[in-house]
N, CA, C and O atoms as a printed pandas DataFrame, in Angstrom:
     atom_number atom_name residue_name chain_id  residue_number  x_coord  y_coord  z_coord
0              1         N          MET        A               1  -24.093  -19.229   21.991
1              2        CA          MET        A               1  -23.707  -17.831   21.955
2              3         C          MET        A               1  -24.963  -16.995   21.717
3              4         O          MET        A               1  -25.751  -17.294   20.820
4              5         N          SER        A               2  -25.144  -15.968   22.507
5              6        CA          SER        A               2  -26.347  -15.149   22.380
6              7         C          SER        A               2  -26.231  -14.189   21.199
7              8         O          SER        A               2  -25.138  -13.912   20.703
8              9         N          ILE        A               3  -27.373  -13.696   20.769
9             10        CA          ILE        A               3  -27.427  -12.731   19.673
10            11         C          ILE        A               3  -26.618  -11.485   20.024
11            12         O          ILE        A               3  -25.910  -10.947   19.173
12            13         N          ASP        A               4  -26.718  -11.023   21.270
13            14        CA          ASP        A               4  -25.981   -9.827   21.686
14            15         C          ASP        A               4  -24.474  -10.006   21.511
15            16         O          ASP        A               4  -23.788   -9.090   21.058
16            17         N          LEU        A               5  -23.962  -11.177   21.866
17            18        CA          LEU        A               5  -22.534  -11.435   21.702
18            19         C          LEU        A               5  -22.138  -11.476   20.231
19            20         O          LEU        A               5  -21.074  -10.982   19.856
20            21         N          LEU        A               6  -22.988  -12.059   19.405
21            22        CA          LEU        A               6  -22.715  -12.101   17.970
22            23         C          LEU        A               6  -22.692  -10.701   17.377
23            24         O          LEU        A               6  -21.834  -10.386   16.553
24            25         N          VAL        A               7  -23.624   -9.869   17.792
25            26        CA          VAL        A               7  -23.677   -8.488   17.300
26            27         C          VAL        A               7  -22.433   -7.727   17.755
27            28         O          VAL        A               7  -21.826   -7.000   16.968
28            29         N          GLU        A               8  -22.053   -7.891   19.018
29            30        CA          GLU        A               8  -20.840   -7.234   19.536
30            31         C          GLU        A               8  -19.610   -7.648   18.737
31            32         O          GLU        A               8  -18.786   -6.809   18.376
32            33         N          GLU        A               9  -19.492   -8.931   18.466
33            34        CA          GLU        A               9  -18.346   -9.436   17.707
34            35         C          GLU        A               9  -18.344   -8.876   16.288
35            36         O          GLU        A               9  -17.290   -8.504   15.774
36            37         N          ALA        A              10  -19.507   -8.812   15.654
37            38        CA          ALA        A              10  -19.605   -8.269   14.298
38            39         C          ALA        A              10  -19.206   -6.797   14.271
39            40         O          ALA        A              10  -18.509   -6.361   13.354
40            41         N          ILE        A              11  -19.638   -6.035   15.260
41            42        CA          ILE        A              11  -19.289   -4.612   15.336
42            43         C          ILE        A              11  -17.782   -4.456   15.542
43            44         O          ILE        A              11  -17.150   -3.615   14.903
44            45         N          LYS        A              12  -17.212   -5.261   16.428
45            46        CA          LYS        A              12  -15.767   -5.213   16.695
46            47         C          LYS        A              12  -14.978   -5.507   15.419
47            48         O          LYS        A              12  -14.032   -4.796   15.082
48            49         N          ARG        A              13  -15.381   -6.562   14.721
49            50        CA          ARG        A              13  -14.676   -6.931   13.488
50            51         C          ARG        A              13  -14.831   -5.857   12.416
51            52         O          ARG        A              13  -13.873   -5.555   11.705
52            53         N          ARG        A              14  -16.019   -5.280   12.291
53            54        CA          ARG        A              14  -16.224   -4.226   11.294
54            55         C          ARG        A              14  -15.279   -3.059   11.560
55            56         O          ARG        A              14  -14.684   -2.517   10.630
56            57         N          LYS        A              15  -15.140   -2.672   12.825
57            58        CA          LYS        A              15  -14.247   -1.565   13.183
58            59         C          LYS        A              15  -12.792   -1.903   12.854
59            60         O          LYS        A              15  -12.037   -1.044   12.400
60            61         N          ILE        A              16  -12.410   -3.148   13.084
61            62        CA          ILE        A              16  -11.040   -3.557   12.753
62            63         C          ILE        A              16  -10.812   -3.465   11.252
63            64         O          ILE        A              16   -9.787   -2.942   10.816
64            65         N          PHE        A              17  -11.748   -3.962   10.456
65            66        CA          PHE        A              17  -11.591   -3.898    9.005
66            67         C          PHE        A              17  -11.604   -2.454    8.509
67            68         O          PHE        A              17  -10.875   -2.118    7.575
68            69         N          GLU        A              18  -12.420   -1.599    9.119
69            70        CA          GLU        A              18  -12.469   -0.191    8.720
70            71         C          GLU        A              18  -11.161    0.527    9.024
71            72         O          GLU        A              18  -10.810    1.488    8.340
72            73         N          ASN        A              19  -10.448    0.077   10.030
73            74        CA          ASN        A              19   -9.186    0.696   10.450
74            75         C          ASN        A              19   -8.006   -0.252   10.254
75            76         O          ASN        A              19   -7.047   -0.233   11.025
76            77         N          LEU        A              20   -8.088   -1.068    9.229
77            78        CA          LEU        A              20   -7.083   -2.108    9.025
78            79         C          LEU        A              20   -5.675   -1.535    8.913
79            80         O          LEU        A              20   -4.732   -2.101    9.467
80            81         N          GLY        A              21   -5.523   -0.434    8.210
81            82        CA          GLY        A              21   -4.200    0.173    8.052
82            83         C          GLY        A              21   -3.550    0.519    9.377
83            84         O          GLY        A              21   -2.350    0.311    9.559
84            85         N          LEU        A              22   -4.335    1.047   10.300
85            86        CA          LEU        A              22   -3.803    1.391   11.624
86            87         C          LEU        A              22   -3.374    0.144   12.395
87            88         O          LEU        A              22   -2.329    0.132   13.045
88            89         N          HIS        A              23   -4.192   -0.899   12.316
89            90        CA          HIS        A              23   -3.862   -2.145   13.017
90            91         C          HIS        A              23   -2.605   -2.788   12.427
91            92         O          HIS        A              23   -1.754   -3.290   13.161
92            93         N          LEU        A              24   -2.497   -2.768   11.097
93            94        CA          LEU        A              24   -1.312   -3.342   10.460
94            95         C          LEU        A              24   -0.065   -2.533   10.810
95            96         O          LEU        A              24    1.005   -3.102   11.024
96            97         N          ALA        A              25   -0.202   -1.211   10.869
97            98        CA          ALA        A              25    0.935   -0.359   11.242
98            99         C          ALA        A              25    1.404   -0.684   12.657
99           100         O          ALA        A              25    2.605   -0.693   12.928
100          101         N          ARG        A              26    0.468   -0.948   13.552
101          102        CA          ARG        A              26    0.830   -1.298   14.922
102          103         C          ARG        A              26    1.578   -2.633   14.959
103          104         O          ARG        A              26    2.550   -2.789   15.698
104          105         N          ILE        A              27    1.119   -3.581   14.163
105          106        CA          ILE        A              27    1.801   -4.874   14.092
106          107         C          ILE        A              27    3.230   -4.683   13.585
107          108         O          ILE        A              27    4.171   -5.241   14.151
108          109         N          VAL        A              28    3.394   -3.895   12.519
109          110        CA          VAL        A              28    4.732   -3.638   11.975
110          111         C          VAL        A              28    5.615   -2.979   13.029
111          112         O          VAL        A              28    6.783   -3.341   13.177
112          113         N          GLU        A              29    5.071   -2.025   13.752
113          114        CA          GLU        A              29    5.833   -1.330   14.791
114          115         C          GLU        A              29    6.364   -2.314   15.845
115          116         O          GLU        A              29    7.534   -2.258   16.223
116          117         N          VAL        A              30    5.502   -3.199   16.306
117          118        CA          VAL        A              30    5.914   -4.193   17.309
118          119         C          VAL        A              30    6.994   -5.108   16.734
119          120         O          VAL        A              30    7.999   -5.378   17.391
120          121         N          ILE        A              31    6.785   -5.580   15.517
121          122        CA          ILE        A              31    7.735   -6.495   14.883
122          123         C          ILE        A              31    9.087   -5.818   14.681
123          124         O          ILE        A              31   10.125   -6.416   14.966
124          125         N          LYS        A              32    9.087   -4.587   14.195
125          126        CA          LYS        A              32   10.345   -3.882   13.915
126          127         C          LYS        A              32   11.129   -3.566   15.188
127          128         O          LYS        A              32   12.355   -3.458   15.151
128          129         N          ARG        A              33   10.431   -3.417   16.308
129          130        CA          ARG        A              33   11.148   -3.241   17.581
130          131         C          ARG        A              33   11.919   -4.510   17.934
131          132         O          ARG        A              33   13.019   -4.446   18.483
132          133         N          LEU        A              34   11.338   -5.650   17.616
133          134        CA          LEU        A              34   11.994   -6.932   17.894
134          135         C          LEU        A              34   13.111   -7.231   16.897
135          136         O          LEU        A              34   14.199   -7.672   17.268
136          137         N          ASP        A              35   12.813   -6.978   15.625
137          138        CA          ASP        A              35   13.752   -7.303   14.548
138          139         C          ASP        A              35   13.609   -6.263   13.441
139          140         O          ASP        A              35   12.699   -6.359   12.617
140          141         N          PRO        A              36   14.498   -5.270   13.412
141          142        CA          PRO        A              36   14.404   -4.218   12.393
142          143         C          PRO        A              36   14.491   -4.741   10.956
143          144         O          PRO        A              36   14.068   -4.061   10.021
144          145         N          GLU        A              37   15.036   -5.941   10.782
145          146        CA          GLU        A              37   15.172   -6.521    9.440
146          147         C          GLU        A              37   13.969   -7.379    9.035
147          148         O          GLU        A              37   13.917   -7.870    7.907
148          149         N          ALA        A              38   13.026   -7.559    9.918
149          150        CA          ALA        A              38   11.859   -8.407    9.630
150          151         C          ALA        A              38   11.022   -7.807    8.504
151          152         O          ALA        A              38   11.043   -6.600    8.261
152          153         N          GLU        A              39   10.292   -8.676    7.833
153          154        CA          GLU        A              39    9.349   -8.262    6.794
154          155         C          GLU        A              39    7.958   -8.693    7.236
155          156         O          GLU        A              39    7.785   -9.741    7.859
156          157         N          VAL        A              40    6.964   -7.865    6.902
157          158        CA          VAL        A              40    5.584   -8.155    7.287
158          159         C          VAL        A              40    4.718   -8.081    6.032
159          160         O          VAL        A              40    4.808   -7.129    5.256
160          161         N          TYR        A              41    3.883   -9.094    5.847
161          162        CA          TYR        A              41    3.019   -9.177    4.673
162          163         C          TYR        A              41    1.581   -9.476    5.093
163          164         O          TYR        A              41    1.333  -10.145    6.096
164          165         N          LEU        A              42    0.658   -8.970    4.311
165          166        CA          LEU        A              42   -0.749   -9.336    4.399
166          167         C          LEU        A              42   -0.973  -10.383    3.315
167          168         O          LEU        A              42   -0.484  -10.229    2.196
168          169         N          PHE        A              43   -1.706  -11.445    3.634
169          170        CA          PHE        A              43   -2.017  -12.449    2.614
170          171         C          PHE        A              43   -3.374  -13.057    2.906
171          172         O          PHE        A              43   -4.043  -12.650    3.856
172          173         N          GLY        A              44   -3.787  -14.017    2.113
173          174        CA          GLY        A              44   -5.076  -14.664    2.329
174          175         C          GLY        A              44   -6.219  -13.881    1.712
175          176         O          GLY        A              44   -6.019  -13.078    0.801
176          177         N          SER        A              45   -7.418  -14.124    2.220
177          178        CA          SER        A              45   -8.625  -13.551    1.613
178          179         C          SER        A              45   -8.632  -12.028    1.645
179          180         O          SER        A              45   -9.167  -11.403    0.730
180          181         N          VAL        A              46   -8.059  -11.421    2.667
181          182        CA          VAL        A              46   -8.034   -9.953    2.730
182          183         C          VAL        A              46   -7.127   -9.403    1.636
183          184         O          VAL        A              46   -7.497   -8.442    0.962
184          185         N          ALA        A              47   -5.958   -9.986    1.445
185          186        CA          ALA        A              47   -5.037   -9.542    0.397
186          187         C          ALA        A              47   -5.638   -9.745   -0.989
187          188         O          ALA        A              47   -5.342   -8.992   -1.917
188          189         N          GLU        A              48   -6.476  -10.755   -1.123
189          190        CA          GLU        A              48   -7.104  -11.053   -2.412
190          191         C          GLU        A              48   -8.404  -10.290   -2.621
191          192         O          GLU        A              48   -9.000  -10.365   -3.696
192          193         N          GLY        A              49   -8.849   -9.559   -1.605
193          194        CA          GLY        A              49  -10.097   -8.805   -1.711
194          195         C          GLY        A              49  -11.332   -9.686   -1.698
195          196         O          GLY        A              49  -12.381   -9.289   -2.204
196          197         N          LYS        A              50  -11.221  -10.881   -1.125
197          198        CA          LYS        A              50  -12.331  -11.842   -1.120
198          199         C          LYS        A              50  -12.766  -12.190    0.298
199          200         O          LYS        A              50  -13.132  -13.334    0.571
200          201         N          TYR        A              51  -12.731  -11.236    1.182
201          202        CA          TYR        A              51  -12.997  -11.517    2.588
202          203         C          TYR        A              51  -14.414  -11.138    2.994
203          204         O          TYR        A              51  -15.098  -10.367    2.321
204          205         N          LEU        A              52  -14.823  -11.706    4.110
205          206        CA          LEU        A              52  -16.069  -11.357    4.786
206          207         C          LEU        A              52  -15.691  -10.832    6.165
207          208         O          LEU        A              52  -14.540  -10.963    6.580
208          209         N          LEU        A              53  -16.636  -10.246    6.874
209          210        CA          LEU        A              53  -16.338   -9.795    8.232
210          211         C          LEU        A              53  -15.964  -10.958    9.142
211          212         O          LEU        A              53  -15.316  -10.761   10.170
212          213         N          SER        A              54  -16.368  -12.156    8.772
213          214        CA          SER        A              54  -16.030  -13.335    9.579
214          215         C          SER        A              54  -14.641  -13.899    9.247
215          216         O          SER        A              54  -14.178  -14.835    9.899
216          217         N          SER        A              55  -13.982  -13.329    8.236
217          218        CA          SER        A              55  -12.670  -13.826    7.816
218          219         C          SER        A              55  -11.577  -13.471    8.815
219          220         O          SER        A              55  -11.647  -12.457    9.509
220          221         N          ASP        A              56  -10.563  -14.335    8.871
221          222        CA          ASP        A              56   -9.342  -13.992    9.589
222          223         C          ASP        A              56   -8.564  -12.991    8.745
223          224         O          ASP        A              56   -8.764  -12.891    7.535
224          225         N          ILE        A              57   -7.685  -12.259    9.394
225          226        CA          ILE        A              57   -6.765  -11.370    8.690
226          227         C          ILE        A              57   -5.394  -12.019    8.818
227          228         O          ILE        A              57   -4.773  -11.983    9.881
228          229         N          ASP        A              58   -4.932  -12.614    7.724
229          230        CA          ASP        A              58   -3.681  -13.359    7.744
230          231         C          ASP        A              58   -2.494  -12.423    7.566
231          232         O          ASP        A              58   -2.432  -11.654    6.607
232          233         N          VAL        A              59   -1.556  -12.499    8.499
233          234        CA          VAL        A              59   -0.347  -11.685    8.477
234          235         C          VAL        A              59    0.851  -12.630    8.530
235          236         O          VAL        A              59    0.912  -13.534    9.363
236          237         N          LEU        A              60    1.796  -12.404    7.629
237          238        CA          LEU        A              60    3.012  -13.209    7.574
238          239         C          LEU        A              60    4.180  -12.361    8.067
239          240         O          LEU        A              60    4.420  -11.267    7.557
240          241         N          VAL        A              61    4.896  -12.866    9.050
241          242        CA          VAL        A              61    6.089  -12.198    9.573
242          243         C          VAL        A              61    7.295  -13.053    9.194
243          244         O          VAL        A              61    7.359  -14.237    9.524
244          245         N          VAL        A              62    8.249  -12.437    8.498
245          246        CA          VAL        A              62    9.461  -13.134    8.083
246          247         C          VAL        A              62   10.608  -12.606    8.939
247          248         O          VAL        A              62   10.948  -11.424    8.879
248          249         N          THR        A              63   11.198  -13.488    9.733
249          250        CA          THR        A              63   12.224  -13.082   10.689
250          251         C          THR        A              63   13.116  -14.263   11.038
251          252         O          THR        A              63   12.770  -15.419   10.792
252          253         N          VAL        A              64   14.261  -13.954   11.612
253          254        CA          VAL        A              64   15.149  -15.003   12.115
254          255         C          VAL        A              64   14.816  -15.347   13.566
255          256         O          VAL        A              64   15.372  -16.294   14.123
256          257         N          LEU        A              65   13.920  -14.587   14.173
257          258        CA          LEU        A              65   13.577  -14.785   15.580
258          259         C          LEU        A              65   12.686  -16.007   15.788
259          260         O          LEU        A              65   12.027  -16.479   14.862
260          261         N          ASN        A              66   12.681  -16.500   17.006
261          262        CA          ASN        A              66   11.826  -17.611   17.394
262          263         C          ASN        A              66   10.355  -17.197   17.255
263          264         O          ASN        A              66    9.963  -16.157   17.785
264          265         N          PRO        A              67    9.536  -17.989   16.553
265          266        CA          PRO        A              67    8.123  -17.638   16.381
266          267         C          PRO        A              67    7.382  -17.410   17.697
267          268         O          PRO        A              67    6.541  -16.515   17.783
268          269         N          GLY        A              68    7.682  -18.202   18.713
269          270        CA          GLY        A              68    7.012  -18.039   20.006
270          271         C          GLY        A              68    7.271  -16.675   20.614
271          272         O          GLY        A              68    6.367  -16.067   21.187
272          273         N          LEU        A              69    8.497  -16.192   20.493
273          274        CA          LEU        A              69    8.853  -14.867   20.998
274          275         C          LEU        A              69    8.056  -13.781   20.280
275          276         O          LEU        A              69    7.522  -12.868   20.909
276          277         N          VAL        A              70    7.985  -13.893   18.968
277          278        CA          VAL        A              70    7.269  -12.901   18.161
278          279         C          VAL        A              70    5.785  -12.900   18.508
279          280         O          VAL        A              70    5.199  -11.841   18.733
280          281         N          LEU        A              71    5.181  -14.072   18.552
281          282        CA          LEU        A              71    3.751  -14.162   18.858
282          283         C          LEU        A              71    3.445  -13.659   20.262
283          284         O          LEU        A              71    2.450  -12.966   20.473
284          285         N          ALA        A              72    4.294  -14.005   21.219
285          286        CA          ALA        A              72    4.073  -13.547   22.597
286          287         C          ALA        A              72    4.113  -12.023   22.675
287          288         O          ALA        A              72    3.303  -11.416   23.376
288          289         N          GLU        A              73    5.042  -11.410   21.967
289          290        CA          GLU        A              73    5.147   -9.947   21.992
290          291         C          GLU        A              73    3.932   -9.304   21.317
291          292         O          GLU        A              73    3.437   -8.278   21.784
292          293         N          LEU        A              74    3.458   -9.889   20.241
293          294        CA          LEU        A              74    2.251   -9.367   19.587
294          295         C          LEU        A              74    1.057   -9.478   20.526
295          296         O          LEU        A              74    0.273   -8.535   20.636
296          297         N          TRP        A              75    0.907  -10.598   21.195
297          298        CA          TRP        A              75   -0.212  -10.782   22.133
298          299         C          TRP        A              75   -0.127   -9.786   23.276
299          300         O          TRP        A              75   -1.137   -9.219   23.693
300          301         N          ARG        A              76    1.100   -9.572   23.789
301          302        CA          ARG        A              76    1.282   -8.590   24.869
302          303         C          ARG        A              76    0.873   -7.186   24.430
303          304         O          ARG        A              76    0.488   -6.351   25.249
304          305         N          ASN        A              77    0.963   -6.944   23.132
305          306        CA          ASN        A              77    0.612   -5.638   22.586
306          307         C          ASN        A              77   -0.806   -5.598   22.024
307          308         O          ASN        A              77   -1.155   -4.684   21.277
308          309         N          GLY        A              78   -1.615   -6.579   22.379
309          310        CA          GLY        A              78   -3.032   -6.550   22.042
310          311         C          GLY        A              78   -3.417   -7.049   20.669
311          312         O          GLY        A              78   -4.555   -6.851   20.243
312          313         N          VAL        A              79   -2.502   -7.693   19.961
313          314        CA          VAL        A              79   -2.833   -8.245   18.644
314          315         C          VAL        A              79   -3.512   -9.589   18.873
315          316         O          VAL        A              79   -2.903  -10.526   19.388
316          317         N          GLU        A              80   -4.772   -9.670   18.487
317          318        CA          GLU        A              80   -5.580  -10.867   18.725
318          319         C          GLU        A              80   -6.528  -11.059   17.559
319          320         O          GLU        A              80   -6.368  -10.431   16.513
320          321         N          GLU        A              81   -7.509  -11.916   17.734
321          322        CA          GLU        A              81   -8.528  -12.137   16.708
322          323         C          GLU        A              81   -9.032  -10.796   16.203
323          324         O          GLU        A              81   -9.217   -9.873   16.996
324          325         N          PRO        A              82   -9.251  -10.670   14.941
325          326        CA          PRO        A              82   -9.245  -11.674   13.875
326          327         C          PRO        A              82   -7.885  -11.875   13.199
327          328         O          PRO        A              82   -7.809  -12.523   12.155
328          329         N          PHE        A              83   -6.807  -11.325   13.783
329          330        CA          PHE        A              83   -5.491  -11.489   13.164
330          331         C          PHE        A              83   -4.956  -12.893   13.395
331          332         O          PHE        A              83   -4.958  -13.401   14.516
332          333         N          GLU        A              84   -4.502  -13.503   12.320
333          334        CA          GLU        A              84   -3.883  -14.825   12.352
334          335         C          GLU        A              84   -2.452  -14.617   11.861
335          336         O          GLU        A              84   -2.220  -14.443   10.665
336          337         N          VAL        A              85   -1.505  -14.635   12.782
337          338        CA          VAL        A              85   -0.119  -14.301   12.459
338          339         C          VAL        A              85    0.689  -15.579   12.248
339          340         O          VAL        A              85    0.686  -16.483   13.084
340          341         N          HIS        A              86    1.378  -15.632   11.115
341          342        CA          HIS        A              86    2.252  -16.749   10.761
342          343         C          HIS        A              86    3.681  -16.215   10.802
343          344         O          HIS        A              86    3.977  -15.203   10.165
344          345         N          VAL        A              87    4.554  -16.866   11.528
345          346        CA          VAL        A              87    5.942  -16.421   11.656
346          347         C          VAL        A              87    6.843  -17.465   11.002
347          348         O          VAL        A              87    6.847  -18.632   11.395
348          349         N          VAL        A              88    7.612  -17.026    9.993
349          350        CA          VAL        A              88    8.464  -17.949    9.240
350          351         C          VAL        A              88    9.834  -17.323    8.997
351          352         O          VAL        A              88   10.045  -16.132    9.227
352          353         N          ASP        A              89   10.765  -18.165    8.521
353          354        CA          ASP        A              89   12.077  -17.660    8.117
354          355         C          ASP        A              89   12.049  -17.367    6.611
355          356         O          ASP        A              89   11.039  -17.602    5.949
356          357         N          HIS        A              90   13.159  -16.854    6.079
357          358        CA          HIS        A              90   13.188  -16.468    4.662
358          359         C          HIS        A              90   12.988  -17.653    3.717
359          360         O          HIS        A              90   12.410  -17.495    2.642
360          361         N          HIS        A              91   13.452  -18.816    4.103
361          362        CA          HIS        A              91   13.259  -20.002    3.267
362          363         C          HIS        A              91   11.765  -20.272    3.050
363          364         O          HIS        A              91   11.335  -20.554    1.931
364          365         N          HIS        A              92   10.988  -20.185    4.116
365          366        CA          HIS        A              92    9.555  -20.456    4.012
366          367         C          HIS        A              92    8.799  -19.335    3.306
367          368         O          HIS        A              92    7.700  -19.557    2.797
368          369         N          LEU        A              93    9.369  -18.142    3.269
369          370        CA          LEU        A              93    8.741  -17.043    2.528
370          371         C          LEU        A              93    8.537  -17.443    1.071
371          372         O          LEU        A              93    7.508  -17.126    0.476
372          373         N          GLU        A              94    9.505  -18.131    0.504
373          374        CA          GLU        A              94    9.404  -18.541   -0.900
374          375         C          GLU        A              94    8.198  -19.445   -1.131
375          376         O          GLU        A              94    7.557  -19.364   -2.178
376          377         N          LEU        A              95    7.889  -20.293   -0.178
377          378        CA          LEU        A              95    6.710  -21.159   -0.308
378          379         C          LEU        A              95    5.428  -20.330   -0.323
379          380         O          LEU        A              95    4.518  -20.606   -1.105
380          381         N          TYR        A              96    5.355  -19.320    0.535
381          382        CA          TYR        A              96    4.182  -18.445    0.560
382          383         C          TYR        A              96    4.068  -17.664   -0.745
383          384         O          TYR        A              96    2.966  -17.470   -1.258
384          385         N          LYS        A              97    5.197  -17.218   -1.284
385          386        CA          LYS        A              97    5.176  -16.451   -2.538
386          387         C          LYS        A              97    4.608  -17.283   -3.686
387          388         O          LYS        A              97    3.947  -16.750   -4.577
388          389         N          LYS        A              98    4.868  -18.583   -3.662
389          390        CA          LYS        A              98    4.388  -19.460   -4.730
390          391         C          LYS        A              98    2.896  -19.742   -4.632
391          392         O          LYS        A              98    2.255  -20.039   -5.640
392          393         N          SER        A              99    2.335  -19.650   -3.425
393          394        CA          SER        A              99    0.945  -20.076   -3.251
394          395         C          SER        A              99   -0.024  -18.965   -2.856
395          396         O          SER        A              99   -1.233  -19.192   -2.816
396          397         N          SER        A             100    0.485  -17.768   -2.565
397          398        CA          SER        A             100   -0.393  -16.708   -2.055
398          399         C          SER        A             100   -0.034  -15.360   -2.661
399          400         O          SER        A             100    1.096  -15.126   -3.088
400          401         N          ARG        A             101   -1.019  -14.493   -2.687
401          402        CA          ARG        A             101   -0.744  -13.092   -3.012
402          403         C          ARG        A             101   -0.255  -12.440   -1.726
403          404         O          ARG        A             101   -0.949  -12.465   -0.709
404          405         N          LEU        A             102    0.934  -11.860   -1.771
405          406        CA          LEU        A             102    1.511  -11.202   -0.608
406          407         C          LEU        A             102    1.539   -9.701   -0.832
407          408         O          LEU        A             102    1.958   -9.229   -1.889
408          409         N          ILE        A             103    1.096   -8.961    0.156
409          410        CA          ILE        A             103    1.166   -7.502    0.121
410          411         C          ILE        A             103    2.082   -7.084    1.258
411          412         O          ILE        A             103    1.772   -7.298    2.430
412          413         N          ARG        A             104    3.213   -6.484    0.903
413          414        CA          ARG        A             104    4.181   -6.098    1.934
414          415         C          ARG        A             104    3.680   -4.870    2.685
415          416         O          ARG        A             104    3.191   -3.913    2.085
416          417         N          ILE        A             105    3.812   -4.916    4.001
417          418        CA          ILE        A             105    3.411   -3.814    4.877
418          419         C          ILE        A             105    4.693   -3.257    5.483
419          420         O          ILE        A             105    5.364   -3.935    6.261
420          421         N          ASP        A             106    5.031   -2.019    5.123
421          422        CA          ASP        A             106    6.274   -1.420    5.607
422          423         C          ASP        A             106    6.061   -0.463    6.764
423          424         O          ASP        A             106    7.018   -0.104    7.450
424          425         N          GLY        A             107    4.839   -0.047    6.991
425          426        CA          GLY        A             107    4.549    0.898    8.064
426          427         C          GLY        A             107    3.272    1.638    7.750
427          428         O          GLY        A             107    2.547    1.248    6.834
428          429         N          PRO        A             108    2.974    2.702    8.487
429          430        CA          PRO        A             108    1.727    3.447    8.268
430          431         C          PRO        A             108    1.628    3.952    6.830
431          432         O          PRO        A             108    2.471    4.726    6.375
432          433         N          GLY        A             109    0.598    3.511    6.127
433          434        CA          GLY        A             109    0.359    3.969    4.764
434          435         C          GLY        A             109    1.343    3.443    3.741
435          436         O          GLY        A             109    1.330    3.898    2.597
436          437         N          GLN        A             110    2.192    2.505    4.110
437          438        CA          GLN        A             110    3.206    1.983    3.201
438          439         C          GLN        A             110    2.917    0.524    2.893
439          440         O          GLN        A             110    3.499   -0.385    3.485
440          441         N          ILE        A             111    2.011    0.323    1.958
441          442        CA          ILE        A             111    1.608   -1.026    1.573
442          443         C          ILE        A             111    1.968   -1.214    0.108
443          444         O          ILE        A             111    1.642   -0.366   -0.723
444          445         N          SER        A             112    2.645   -2.329   -0.221
445          446        CA          SER        A             112    3.009   -2.580   -1.608
446          447         C          SER        A             112    2.771   -4.043   -1.958
447          448         O          SER        A             112    2.926   -4.930   -1.118
448          449         N          SER        A             113    2.392   -4.282   -3.210
449          450        CA          SER        A             113    2.139   -5.657   -3.673
450          451         C          SER        A             113    3.426   -6.344   -4.041
451          452         O          SER        A             113    3.410   -7.505   -4.451
């Protein structure tokens, strides 16, 4: 990988982190169109405040829908690296709650721990 590509990737990631709220709001919007009852959480190093620009942005989607359907719709709407989306049902949410800090994302500017 050339230096130019590395610099481009670093700039792209920096812009995503600087506008994280907007990107998360877009993810919530796509998810809620599919399943209005779905829940969306931020977790991992970003939720813990221990991230680097090279970190993934871990997003947890809790829904009754098929994970493949949810991921395909997110991809169609431009959700890609550095977002790492995990799609689970409510039973698996409890496992994440036990092992991770979860920050619920309800929409634009609506983030709660």
